[in-house]
Jmol script that loads the backbone (N, CA, C; Angstrom):
load data "model"
ATOM      1  N   MET A   1      75.748  20.869 -18.264  1.00  0.00           N
ATOM      2  CA  MET A   1      75.708  22.124 -18.248  1.00  0.00           C
ATOM      3  C   MET A   1      76.172  22.538 -16.850  1.00  0.00           C
ATOM      4  N   SER A   2      77.133  23.585 -17.130  1.00  0.00           N
ATOM      5  CA  SER A   2      77.835  24.131 -15.936  1.00  0.00           C
ATOM      6  C   SER A   2      76.825  25.256 -15.211  1.00  0.00           C
ATOM      7  N   LYS A   3      76.972  25.580 -13.757  1.00  0.00           N
ATOM      8  CA  LYS A   3      76.409  26.439 -13.276  1.00  0.00           C
ATOM      9  C   LYS A   3      76.989  27.881 -13.573  1.00  0.00           C
ATOM     10  N   TYR A   4      77.954  28.143 -14.313  1.00  0.00           N
ATOM     11  CA  TYR A   4      78.675  29.135 -14.935  1.00  0.00           C
ATOM     12  C   TYR A   4      78.814  29.539 -16.227  1.00  0.00           C
ATOM     13  N   ASN A   5      77.817  28.425 -17.325  1.00  0.00           N
ATOM     14  CA  ASN A   5      77.784  28.726 -18.354  1.00  0.00           C
ATOM     15  C   ASN A   5      77.706  30.398 -18.819  1.00  0.00           C
ATOM     16  N   ALA A   6      76.619  30.590 -18.495  1.00  0.00           N
ATOM     17  CA  ALA A   6      76.153  32.005 -18.716  1.00  0.00           C
ATOM     18  C   ALA A   6      77.196  32.886 -18.661  1.00  0.00           C
ATOM     19  N   LEU A   7      77.950  32.799 -17.619  1.00  0.00           N
ATOM     20  CA  LEU A   7      79.269  33.675 -17.234  1.00  0.00           C
ATOM     21  C   LEU A   7      80.312  33.546 -18.512  1.00  0.00           C
ATOM     22  N   TRP A   8      80.946  32.305 -18.652  1.00  0.00           N
ATOM     23  CA  TRP A   8      81.645  31.672 -19.806  1.00  0.00           C
ATOM     24  C   TRP A   8      81.193  32.518 -20.928  1.00  0.00           C
ATOM     25  N   GLU A   9      79.935  32.077 -21.611  1.00  0.00           N
ATOM     26  CA  GLU A   9      79.332  32.729 -23.038  1.00  0.00           C
ATOM     27  C   GLU A   9      79.547  34.188 -22.699  1.00  0.00           C
ATOM     28  N   TYR A  10      79.355  34.901 -21.742  1.00  0.00           N
ATOM     29  CA  TYR A  10      79.339  36.344 -21.709  1.00  0.00           C
ATOM     30  C   TYR A  10      80.796  36.776 -21.909  1.00  0.00           C
ATOM     31  N   VAL A  11      81.668  36.179 -21.223  1.00  0.00           N
ATOM     32  CA  VAL A  11      83.240  36.415 -21.230  1.00  0.00           C
ATOM     33  C   VAL A  11      83.672  36.421 -22.587  1.00  0.00           C
ATOM     34  N   GLN A  12      83.157  35.129 -23.355  1.00  0.00           N
ATOM     35  CA  GLN A  12      83.500  34.884 -24.494  1.00  0.00           C
ATOM     36  C   GLN A  12      83.198  36.142 -25.609  1.00  0.00           C
ATOM     37  N   LYS A  13      81.803  36.495 -25.412  1.00  0.00           N
ATOM     38  CA  LYS A  13      81.351  37.385 -26.617  1.00  0.00           C
ATOM     39  C   LYS A  13      82.040  38.644 -26.024  1.00  0.00           C
ATOM     40  N   ASN A  14      82.011  39.132 -24.917  1.00  0.00           N
ATOM     41  CA  ASN A  14      82.108  40.571 -24.569  1.00  0.00           C
ATOM     42  C   ASN A  14      83.956  40.716 -24.275  1.00  0.00           C
ATOM     43  N   GLY A  15      84.563  39.598 -24.191  1.00  0.00           N
ATOM     44  CA  GLY A  15      85.806  40.027 -23.625  1.00  0.00           C
ATOM     45  C   GLY A  15      86.961  40.273 -24.783  1.00  0.00           C
ATOM     46  N   GLY A  16      87.786  41.178 -24.470  1.00  0.00           N
ATOM     47  CA  GLY A  16      88.839  41.431 -25.347  1.00  0.00           C
ATOM     48  C   GLY A  16      90.134  40.781 -25.126  1.00  0.00           C
ATOM     49  N   SER A  17      91.343  41.321 -24.905  1.00  0.00           N
ATOM     50  CA  SER A  17      92.570  40.386 -24.371  1.00  0.00           C
ATOM     51  C   SER A  17      92.324  40.243 -22.928  1.00  0.00           C
ATOM     52  N   THR A  18      91.677  41.233 -22.042  1.00  0.00           N
ATOM     53  CA  THR A  18      91.262  40.954 -20.921  1.00  0.00           C
ATOM     54  C   THR A  18      90.098  41.592 -20.529  1.00  0.00           C
ATOM     55  N   LEU A  19      89.310  41.092 -19.376  1.00  0.00           N
ATOM     56  CA  LEU A  19      87.935  41.574 -18.903  1.00  0.00           C
ATOM     57  C   LEU A  19      87.955  41.570 -17.500  1.00  0.00           C
ATOM     58  N   LYS A  20      87.614  42.406 -16.649  1.00  0.00           N
ATOM     59  CA  LYS A  20      87.576  42.413 -15.264  1.00  0.00           C
ATOM     60  C   LYS A  20      86.327  42.771 -14.986  1.00  0.00           C
ATOM     61  N   LEU A  21      85.639  41.698 -14.284  1.00  0.00           N
ATOM     62  CA  LEU A  21      84.365  41.772 -13.606  1.00  0.00           C
ATOM     63  C   LEU A  21      84.324  41.824 -12.282  1.00  0.00           C
ATOM     64  N   SER A  22      83.355  42.742 -11.705  1.00  0.00           N
ATOM     65  CA  SER A  22      83.150  42.605  -9.957  1.00  0.00           C
ATOM     66  C   SER A  22      82.250  41.069  -9.889  1.00  0.00           C
ATOM     67  N   PHE A  23      82.433  41.068  -8.669  1.00  0.00           N
ATOM     68  CA  PHE A  23      81.406  39.848  -7.966  1.00  0.00           C
ATOM     69  C   PHE A  23      80.254  40.210  -8.422  1.00  0.00           C
ATOM     70  N   ALA A  24      79.439  41.312  -8.095  1.00  0.00           N
ATOM     71  CA  ALA A  24      78.229  41.683  -8.222  1.00  0.00           C
ATOM     72  C   ALA A  24      77.912  41.819  -9.847  1.00  0.00           C
ATOM     73  N   GLU A  25      78.822  41.940 -10.892  1.00  0.00           N
ATOM     74  CA  GLU A  25      78.473  42.156 -12.066  1.00  0.00           C
ATOM     75  C   GLU A  25      78.368  40.358 -12.641  1.00  0.00           C
ATOM     76  N   ILE A  26      79.314  39.610 -12.147  1.00  0.00           N
ATOM     77  CA  ILE A  26      79.270  38.307 -12.307  1.00  0.00           C
ATOM     78  C   ILE A  26      77.855  37.807 -11.737  1.00  0.00           C
ATOM     79  N   HIS A  27      77.282  38.026 -10.451  1.00  0.00           N
ATOM     80  CA  HIS A  27      76.044  37.832 -10.067  1.00  0.00           C
ATOM     81  C   HIS A  27      74.954  37.882 -10.697  1.00  0.00           C
ATOM     82  N   ASP A  28      74.957  39.045 -11.528  1.00  0.00           N
ATOM     83  CA  ASP A  28      74.080  39.530 -12.668  1.00  0.00           C
ATOM     84  C   ASP A  28      74.289  38.771 -13.661  1.00  0.00           C
ATOM     85  N   ILE A  29      75.295  38.472 -14.449  1.00  0.00           N
ATOM     86  CA  ILE A  29      75.300  37.508 -15.385  1.00  0.00           C
ATOM     87  C   ILE A  29      74.845  36.423 -15.314  1.00  0.00           C
ATOM     88  N   ALA A  30      75.423  35.694 -14.127  1.00  0.00           N
ATOM     89  CA  ALA A  30      75.366  34.344 -14.077  1.00  0.00           C
ATOM     90  C   ALA A  30      73.969  33.842 -13.061  1.00  0.00           C
ATOM     91  N   GLY A  31      73.522  34.831 -12.010  1.00  0.00           N
ATOM     92  CA  GLY A  31      72.556  34.814 -11.512  1.00  0.00           C
ATOM     93  C   GLY A  31      72.574  33.710 -10.252  1.00  0.00           C
ATOM     94  N   ILE A  32      73.913  33.757 -10.136  1.00  0.00           N
ATOM     95  CA  ILE A  32      74.202  32.896  -8.686  1.00  0.00           C
ATOM     96  C   ILE A  32      75.583  34.173  -8.238  1.00  0.00           C
ATOM     97  N   GLU A  33      75.921  33.825  -6.757  1.00  0.00           N
ATOM     98  CA  GLU A  33      76.985  34.257  -6.253  1.00  0.00           C
ATOM     99  C   GLU A  33      77.980  33.616  -6.444  1.00  0.00           C
ATOM    100  N   ILE A  34      79.070  34.247  -6.831  1.00  0.00           N
ATOM    101  CA  ILE A  34      80.662  33.332  -6.627  1.00  0.00           C
ATOM    102  C   ILE A  34      80.954  33.219  -5.236  1.00  0.00           C
ATOM    103  N   ASP A  35      81.283  31.688  -5.522  1.00  0.00           N
ATOM    104  CA  ASP A  35      81.718  30.831  -4.013  1.00  0.00           C
ATOM    105  C   ASP A  35      82.967  30.091  -4.209  1.00  0.00           C
ATOM    106  N   HIS A  36      83.175  29.540  -3.140  1.00  0.00           N
ATOM    107  CA  HIS A  36      84.434  28.391  -3.532  1.00  0.00           C
ATOM    108  C   HIS A  36      84.412  27.736  -4.649  1.00  0.00           C
ATOM    109  N   SER A  37      83.419  26.751  -5.106  1.00  0.00           N
ATOM    110  CA  SER A  37      83.261  25.917  -6.209  1.00  0.00           C
ATOM    111  C   SER A  37      83.703  26.993  -7.294  1.00  0.00           C
ATOM    112  N   PHE A  38      83.622  28.247  -7.269  1.00  0.00           N
ATOM    113  CA  PHE A  38      84.245  28.945  -8.520  1.00  0.00           C
ATOM    114  C   PHE A  38      85.924  28.474  -8.850  1.00  0.00           C
ATOM    115  N   LEU A  39      86.497  28.168  -8.073  1.00  0.00           N
ATOM    116  CA  LEU A  39      87.906  27.586  -8.212  1.00  0.00           C
ATOM    117  C   LEU A  39      87.724  26.266  -8.854  1.00  0.00           C
ATOM    118  N   ARG A  40      86.820  25.534  -8.845  1.00  0.00           N
ATOM    119  CA  ARG A  40      86.709  24.243  -9.200  1.00  0.00           C
ATOM    120  C   ARG A  40      86.099  24.299 -10.919  1.00  0.00           C
ATOM    121  N   TYR A  41      85.113  25.104 -10.867  1.00  0.00           N
ATOM    122  CA  TYR A  41      84.690  25.377 -12.255  1.00  0.00           C
ATOM    123  C   TYR A  41      85.252  26.087 -13.119  1.00  0.00           C
ATOM    124  N   LYS A  42      86.593  26.808 -12.873  1.00  0.00           N
ATOM    125  CA  LYS A  42      87.049  27.776 -13.722  1.00  0.00           C
ATOM    126  C   LYS A  42      87.769  27.011 -14.926  1.00  0.00           C
ATOM    127  N   LYS A  43      88.336  26.030 -14.791  1.00  0.00           N
ATOM    128  CA  LYS A  43      88.595  25.062 -15.724  1.00  0.00           C
ATOM    129  C   LYS A  43      88.038  25.183 -17.139  1.00  0.00           C
ATOM    130  N   GLU A  44      86.807  25.435 -16.962  1.00  0.00           N
ATOM    131  CA  GLU A  44      85.644  25.109 -17.827  1.00  0.00           C
ATOM    132  C   GLU A  44      85.725  26.219 -18.999  1.00  0.00           C
ATOM    133  N   LEU A  45      86.567  27.272 -18.549  1.00  0.00           N
ATOM    134  CA  LEU A  45      86.541  28.736 -19.229  1.00  0.00           C
ATOM    135  C   LEU A  45      87.390  28.382 -20.704  1.00  0.00           C
ATOM    136  N   VAL A  46      88.407  27.369 -20.100  1.00  0.00           N
ATOM    137  CA  VAL A  46      89.601  27.392 -21.512  1.00  0.00           C
ATOM    138  C   VAL A  46      88.816  26.912 -22.387  1.00  0.00           C
ATOM    139  N   GLN A  47      88.019  26.114 -22.613  1.00  0.00           N
ATOM    140  CA  GLN A  47      86.900  25.687 -23.845  1.00  0.00           C
ATOM    141  C   GLN A  47      86.303  26.936 -24.569  1.00  0.00           C
ATOM    142  N   TYR A  48      86.209  28.185 -23.778  1.00  0.00           N
ATOM    143  CA  TYR A  48      85.538  29.530 -24.614  1.00  0.00           C
ATOM    144  C   TYR A  48      86.898  30.254 -25.065  1.00  0.00           C
ATOM    145  N   GLY A  49      87.991  29.853 -24.811  1.00  0.00           N
ATOM    146  CA  GLY A  49      89.171  30.713 -25.202  1.00  0.00           C
ATOM    147  C   GLY A  49      89.922  31.675 -24.117  1.00  0.00           C
ATOM    148  N   TYR A  50      89.354  31.242 -22.896  1.00  0.00           N
ATOM    149  CA  TYR A  50      89.490  32.609 -21.857  1.00  0.00           C
ATOM    150  C   TYR A  50      90.395  31.487 -20.793  1.00  0.00           C
ATOM    151  N   GLN A  51      90.721  31.979 -20.021  1.00  0.00           N
ATOM    152  CA  GLN A  51      91.444  31.495 -18.508  1.00  0.00           C
ATOM    153  C   GLN A  51      91.448  32.694 -17.443  1.00  0.00           C
ATOM    154  N   VAL A  52      90.814  32.253 -16.292  1.00  0.00           N
ATOM    155  CA  VAL A  52      90.870  32.962 -15.270  1.00  0.00           C
ATOM    156  C   VAL A  52      92.020  33.431 -14.608  1.00  0.00           C
ATOM    157  N   GLY A  53      92.360  34.783 -14.566  1.00  0.00           N
ATOM    158  CA  GLY A  53      93.623  35.301 -14.165  1.00  0.00           C
ATOM    159  C   GLY A  53      93.623  35.698 -12.623  1.00  0.00           C
ATOM    160  N   LYS A  54      93.389  36.723 -12.282  1.00  0.00           N
ATOM    161  CA  LYS A  54      93.667  37.304 -10.668  1.00  0.00           C
ATOM    162  C   LYS A  54      92.356  37.320 -10.379  1.00  0.00           C
ATOM    163  N   ILE A  55      92.151  36.840  -9.070  1.00  0.00           N
ATOM    164  CA  ILE A  55      90.817  36.745  -8.189  1.00  0.00           C
ATOM    165  C   ILE A  55      91.047  37.799  -7.113  1.00  0.00           C
ATOM    166  N   SER A  56      90.728  38.789  -7.012  1.00  0.00           N
ATOM    167  CA  SER A  56      91.034  39.834  -5.784  1.00  0.00           C
ATOM    168  C   SER A  56      89.670  39.842  -4.770  1.00  0.00           C
ATOM    169  N   LEU A  57      89.900  39.131  -3.835  1.00  0.00           N
ATOM    170  CA  LEU A  57      88.993  39.017  -2.685  1.00  0.00           C
ATOM    171  C   LEU A  57      88.726  40.214  -2.267  1.00  0.00           C
ATOM    172  N   LYS A  58      89.977  40.984  -1.755  1.00  0.00           N
ATOM    173  CA  LYS A  58      89.759  42.674  -1.172  1.00  0.00           C
ATOM    174  C   LYS A  58      88.937  43.755  -2.436  1.00  0.00           C
ATOM    175  N   GLU A  59      88.962  43.458  -3.321  1.00  0.00           N
ATOM    176  CA  GLU A  59      88.659  44.190  -4.567  1.00  0.00           C
ATOM    177  C   GLU A  59      87.373  43.828  -5.158  1.00  0.00           C
ATOM    178  N   ARG A  60      87.040  42.138  -4.652  1.00  0.00           N
ATOM    179  CA  ARG A  60      85.977  41.687  -5.424  1.00  0.00           C
ATOM    180  C   ARG A  60      85.698  41.670  -6.766  1.00  0.00           C
ATOM    181  N   THR A  61      86.813  41.630  -7.447  1.00  0.00           N
ATOM    182  CA  THR A  61      86.780  41.429  -8.765  1.00  0.00           C
ATOM    183  C   THR A  61      87.426  40.104  -9.533  1.00  0.00           C
ATOM    184  N   VAL A  62      87.188  39.622 -10.463  1.00  0.00           N
ATOM    185  CA  VAL A  62      88.021  38.679 -11.291  1.00  0.00           C
ATOM    186  C   VAL A  62      88.305  39.186 -12.397  1.00  0.00           C
ATOM    187  N   ILE A  63      89.648  38.962 -12.828  1.00  0.00           N
ATOM    188  CA  ILE A  63      90.189  39.209 -14.422  1.00  0.00           C
ATOM    189  C   ILE A  63      90.471  37.893 -15.367  1.00  0.00           C
ATOM    190  N   PHE A  64      89.558  38.262 -16.254  1.00  0.00           N
ATOM    191  CA  PHE A  64      89.844  36.969 -17.262  1.00  0.00           C
ATOM    192  C   PHE A  64      90.804  37.281 -18.611  1.00  0.00           C
ATOM    193  N   ASN A  65      91.472  36.310 -18.829  1.00  0.00           N
ATOM    194  CA  ASN A  65      92.381  36.743 -19.805  1.00  0.00           C
ATOM    195  C   ASN A  65      92.384  35.717 -20.960  1.00  0.00           C
ATOM    196  N   LYS A  66      92.551  36.482 -22.410  1.00  0.00           N
ATOM    197  CA  LYS A  66      92.251  35.738 -23.473  1.00  0.00           C
ATOM    198  C   LYS A  66      93.631  34.492 -23.735  1.00  0.00           C
ATOM    199  N   ILE A  67      93.132  33.317 -24.465  1.00  0.00           N
ATOM    200  CA  ILE A  67      94.481  32.551 -24.251  1.00  0.00           C
ATOM    201  C   ILE A  67      94.794  32.897 -25.980  1.00  0.00           C
ATOM    202  N   ASP A  68      96.215  33.325 -25.988  1.00  0.00           N
ATOM    203  CA  ASP A  68      96.696  32.953 -27.185  1.00  0.00           C
ATOM    204  C   ASP A  68      96.565  31.856 -28.180  1.00  0.00           C
TER     205      ASP A  68
END
end "model"
wireframe off; spacefill off
backbone 0.3
color backbone group
């Protein structure tokens, strides 16, 4: 079980074609701060029908895109 499972399930349930979440929202959903390991875990999201799009450190947001 991944430390980001709660986030992946949230994205699958609440995402449309795209979903933009702030780092703070991700913290609230997953219960953990987003960190560098997120880059390693993001490939798990494909199993939920989504992929990580843009990660903006300046805006502190992540965009999730539905896989066609």
